[in-house]
N, C-alpha and C positions, 0 to 999 in steps of 0.2 A: 505492499500499501504505500503510496507518493504522499510522503509527508506536506502539504500546502505552506506559503510562506505566506506569514503574518498580513502582509499586505495584500497578496490575491484575496485570501480570504476575507479580508476588510474589505473591498472593494467587488468581492463576490454577494457579500453578505447584502451589504446595502445595495445593490441596485437585484437585489431580489426580493428585498424585502417590501411590504407592505407598508409598515410603520417606517415613515422616512421625517417623523419627527425630531430625532434623536440621532441622525449619522454621524459615521465619526469624526468629521469637520468639526460638526456642531460640540459634539461633545468637549474635542478638544479646546475648542473656543472658549467653552463656559467653564471647562476646567482651569484654564489660565487665568481669564477675569476670576473665576475667586479666588485663586491664591492671589492675586492685588490686594483684595477686599479687606477693610482694615481688620478685621477677626481672622484674618486668613484665611477663611471659605472651609473651614474644614469640616462645616453638615453638607454644604455643597458642594466637595469632591469627593465627600464618602457614600449622599446618594449617585452621584454622577460614576463614581466605581461601578456600585449595585448592578447599576444599567450595563455597563461596559462588558462585567462577568454573565451578567442575564443575556443579552445580546449576542455576544464576540465568543470566538475562541479560547480553549487556555494561551496566554502568554500574550494577552492582549489588552492584559492590568499592568502589565510591566510596558509594555509599550504608549500605552496610557499618562503612566508616572514620569517616563522620560520626554513625553511630547508638553506637557505640564510643568516640570522643570522641579518634580519635587520627589523625592524616593519612593520608590516599592512599598519599604517600611509606614512611611509615614501615612501612603497613601491605602493600604491595607485597613490604619490602624483608624484611620477617619471612614471605612466604612463596615467594619466593625461594631463603631458606637451608632455610625447613625444607624444603625439595623437596629440596634436592642434599645432604641425608643420612637414612638411615632410622632408623628407632628403635632398632637395636643400635650404632649410631654416637652418635648421643646421648648412651646410656647408660654407651659405654665410656670416654668422658673426663669428667674432674672441671673442668672449662672454663666458660668463660662464654660469653652466646650470641655479643659480640662475637669471640670467640676462631676459632669456630666460621665466623661472616661474615665474617673477615678472610682465608681460604682459601677461601673457599665455590667461588671459580671455579676452583680448582685440581684437574686430576685427580690429583694425588697428595695429595689434600685432609688425607687420613688419616695420611700420615707426616709429616705437618707439625704436625698436631694431638700426635701421639706425642712428637716434636721437647717442642713444645711443653709439655704439661704431664711431663714427662720433666728436663726444665730448669728449669721453672718460671718460663716466661718471659710478660712483660707481652703487649698485646695489639703494644702500637707495637712490641715487639720482631719478635713473631711477624707482623708486615704485612711489619719490615724487610728481613729477615731472607729470609721467602720471594719476595718482589718481586726482590730484589736477585740470589738463585739462577735465578730466571728472567728476569730483562734481559738482551737482547741485551749483547756488550760493545760498545764503540765502535770506529767501522773505525779503524784503525791511525795517519793522518793526523789526523785529531779527536784521537784518545789522545794523538799529539807536540803537542798545542797546548795540551793540558789541561795536558802536563805544565810547558810552559813557562810558563804562564801562575802553575801551583804554584808554581812557584821562584818568578818576578816577585813575587806575592804574598807570599814569606818573606822578599827583600832587601828590599819597599818597608818592611816592619814594622820594619828593623834600621836603616833609618834612620830610620826615631822612637826609639830606644835611648837612655837614660840614657847620656852622655858618660863617666862612671864604669866603667860597664858598658861598655860599645865597647873603653876601655882595660883592659878584662881582660881581655876577647876578644880583644883585642893579642896581651898576655902568651900565649895559652892556644893562640895560632895560625890566629886567624881573619883577618889580613892575609894570608898564605900560600895559604889557603883563597878567599879574594875574588881573590887575582892569579891562582892557579888557575882558577878562574869565568871570568873574566873572559878567559884566553886561550879556553878553552873557546867560550863566547858568539863569539868574533872569528871562530871557524876557522869556527861553524855558519853566523852572517851572509854569511861570503864563501859557502859553499857555496848559500843560500840566495840569493844575487842571480844565481848563476852558473845557478841552476835554474831564476828567474823568467824570467830572457833568453834562456834555450833553449825555454822553455814559451809566448816573447813570437813568438820566429821560428819556429818550428811554427804557432803561431797565423795566421801572416803567409800 
């Protein structure tokens, strides 16, 4: 089977298709115009990319990206985000395209956009908050380790503190708090050693 060159395919498709509203030349013209728009034309390019994929053969999207002066990766991303929202959703929020992109993969994306608009969230805050809410909590044993590492880091920073500040902290009860911490650490260390010996005996 002979592989048809993309230029030949585009010419054949346009001459034989009944819908000439968006021929190749117009798609390119509108894509270039969208790139020059104040907002970068991400929505428009995404919608045009969907038309390109619907009407033309594999490889046309890359050709489209090249002809409008945009990277293929960006065009694919614009198409993906545009496909996640209908016109009513786009018009409903006065947020940037990046806000929409940040939660495009979420089932409850419009809920997150509502929160972002209501709270005046930045893209970074929306991304961090949405991902944090959907992230699986760490396993208990992993959380234990993280807690100990966090305390160790804080104690390490105290060791670098100025002596005068430490003297003031001692008067505020730091020494007593450190003694209490040391006692707790010794008790935990003893339990850990016991648990380690038990696991080693089971392994044998």
